[in-house]
C-alpha positions as CSV (number, residue, x, y, z in Angstrom):
1,M,-21.1,5.9,0.3
2,Q,-18.8,2.9,0.4
3,S,-19.7,0.1,-2.0
4,S,-20.5,-3.3,-0.6
5,L,-17.3,-4.6,-2.4
6,A,-15.2,-2.0,-0.6
7,A,-16.9,-2.8,2.7
8,G,-16.1,-6.5,2.2
9,Y,-12.5,-5.7,1.5
10,E,-12.3,-3.5,4.5
11,E,-13.7,-6.3,6.8
12,W,-11.2,-8.8,5.3
13,L,-8.2,-6.5,5.5
14,S,-8.9,-5.5,9.1
15,N,-7.8,-9.0,10.1
16,F,-4.2,-8.4,9.1
17,D,-1.5,-6.9,11.3
18,W,-0.4,-4.1,9.0
19,Q,2.7,-2.1,9.6
20,W,2.7,0.7,7.1
21,F,0.1,2.8,5.3
22,C,1.6,4.2,2.1
23,S,0.5,6.9,-0.3
24,L,2.7,6.9,-3.4
25,T,2.5,9.5,-6.2
26,F,4.2,10.0,-9.5
27,R,6.1,12.8,-11.3
28,G,4.0,13.5,-14.3
29,Y,1.1,11.5,-15.5
30,P,2.1,7.9,-16.3
31,P,-0.4,5.5,-17.8
32,S,-2.0,3.1,-15.4
33,A,0.1,0.2,-16.8
34,K,3.4,2.1,-16.0
35,A,2.0,3.0,-12.5
36,M,1.4,-0.8,-11.9
37,R,4.9,-1.8,-13.2
38,T,6.6,0.8,-11.0
39,L,4.7,-0.2,-7.9
40,K,5.5,-3.9,-8.6
41,Q,9.2,-3.0,-8.9
42,W,9.2,-1.1,-5.6
43,L,7.3,-3.9,-3.8
44,A,9.7,-6.6,-5.2
45,E,12.7,-4.7,-3.9
46,L,11.0,-4.1,-0.5
47,K,10.2,-7.8,-0.2
48,V,13.8,-8.9,-1.1
49,E,15.5,-6.4,1.1
50,N,13.2,-6.0,4.1
51,G,10.5,-8.7,3.9
52,S,10.1,-11.6,6.3
53,A,8.3,-14.9,5.5
54,G,5.1,-13.1,6.4
55,F,5.6,-10.3,3.9
56,G,2.4,-9.0,2.3
57,Y,0.7,-5.9,0.8
58,F,-2.5,-4.6,-0.5
59,F,-2.6,-1.5,-2.8
60,A,-5.4,0.3,-4.6
61,L,-4.9,2.7,-7.5
62,E,-6.5,6.0,-7.5
63,S,-6.8,8.2,-10.6
64,G,-7.2,11.6,-8.9
65,A,-9.6,14.4,-9.8
66,S,-8.4,14.6,-13.4
67,G,-8.8,10.9,-14.0
68,E,-5.1,10.7,-15.1
69,N,-3.3,11.6,-11.9
70,F,-2.6,8.0,-10.8
71,H,-1.3,7.3,-7.3
72,W,-1.4,4.4,-4.9
73,H,-2.7,3.9,-1.4
74,G,-1.6,0.7,0.3
75,L,-0.7,-1.4,3.3
76,T,2.3,-3.6,4.1
77,T,3.0,-6.3,6.6
78,G,5.8,-8.7,7.4
79,L,8.6,-6.2,7.3
80,R,11.8,-7.2,9.2
81,D,12.4,-3.6,10.1
82,A,9.4,-1.2,9.9
83,T,11.5,1.7,11.0
84,E,13.1,1.9,7.5
85,R,10.4,4.2,6.2
86,L,12.7,7.0,5.0
87,R,14.9,4.6,3.0
88,W,11.9,3.3,1.2
89,L,10.5,6.7,0.6
90,Q,13.8,7.7,-0.9
91,R,13.7,4.6,-3.2
92,W,10.2,5.6,-4.3
93,W,11.4,9.1,-5.1
94,E,14.2,7.6,-7.2
95,I,11.9,5.5,-9.4
96,A,8.6,7.4,-9.4
97,G,7.8,10.5,-7.3
98,E,6.7,11.6,-3.9
99,G,5.3,9.5,-1.2
100,Q,4.3,9.1,2.4
101,I,4.8,6.1,4.6
102,A,3.2,6.1,8.1
103,Y,2.9,3.5,10.7
104,F,-0.5,1.9,10.3
105,D,-3.0,2.9,12.9
106,P,-5.7,0.2,13.2
107,D,-8.0,2.7,14.9
108,G,-7.6,5.2,12.0
109,N,-9.4,5.4,8.7
110,G,-6.6,4.1,6.5
111,I,-8.3,1.0,5.1
112,A,-11.5,2.8,4.3
113,Y,-9.6,5.7,2.7
114,M,-7.5,3.3,0.6
115,L,-10.7,1.6,-0.7
116,K,-12.8,4.8,-1.3
117,H,-12.9,4.2,-5.1
118,V,-13.1,0.4,-5.1
119,R,-16.2,-0.8,-6.9
120,P,-17.2,-3.8,-9.0
121,G,-15.1,-3.8,-12.2
122,F,-12.2,-2.1,-10.5
123,D,-10.0,-5.3,-10.4
124,D,-7.2,-3.7,-12.5
125,G,-6.7,-1.1,-9.8
126,I,-5.9,-3.6,-7.0
127,I,-2.6,-5.4,-6.4
128,F,-2.0,-7.7,-3.4
129,E,0.1,-10.5,-2.0
130,L,-0.9,-11.6,1.5
131,P,0.7,-14.0,3.9
132,R,-1.2,-17.2,4.6
133,N,-1.1,-16.4,8.3
134,R,-3.3,-13.3,8.9
135,T,-1.2,-11.8,11.6
136,T,2.5,-11.0,11.6
137,Q,4.4,-10.1,14.7
138,H,6.3,-6.8,14.4
139,Q,7.8,-4.0,16.3
140,H,8.6,-0.5,15.6
141,D,10.2,2.3,17.5
142,D,7.6,5.0,18.3
143,T,10.3,7.5,19.1
144,E,11.1,8.1,15.5
């Protein structure tokens, strides 16, 4: 059952025009602080190299079944070129581990899935930077 906090986040996040849904894992078992630093590095590079003025993201940390298998689920918006998924997966591989980046499907379950472990007191497991304008115009090539 989803917490009321997660439901509130889901309602709020559904107002943004997301481009990517990301699942990013790590080689080994880094501590949560290192998982956070690595994600911040990747997002900073993504923003500089492919972000528009409307760039934003929301990521939630998941600890996995063992409680130590940290990985991220998140959303991005405001990319100048959303078709560069492979390039950014390769960059994640270089600095951290495996990942998946899919075009966001607003009719899918991505937001709820990302928030499945969010509960009061979980603030350290969320990182976000959102544009002031809730919608961002974007295009991607569906033939990829």
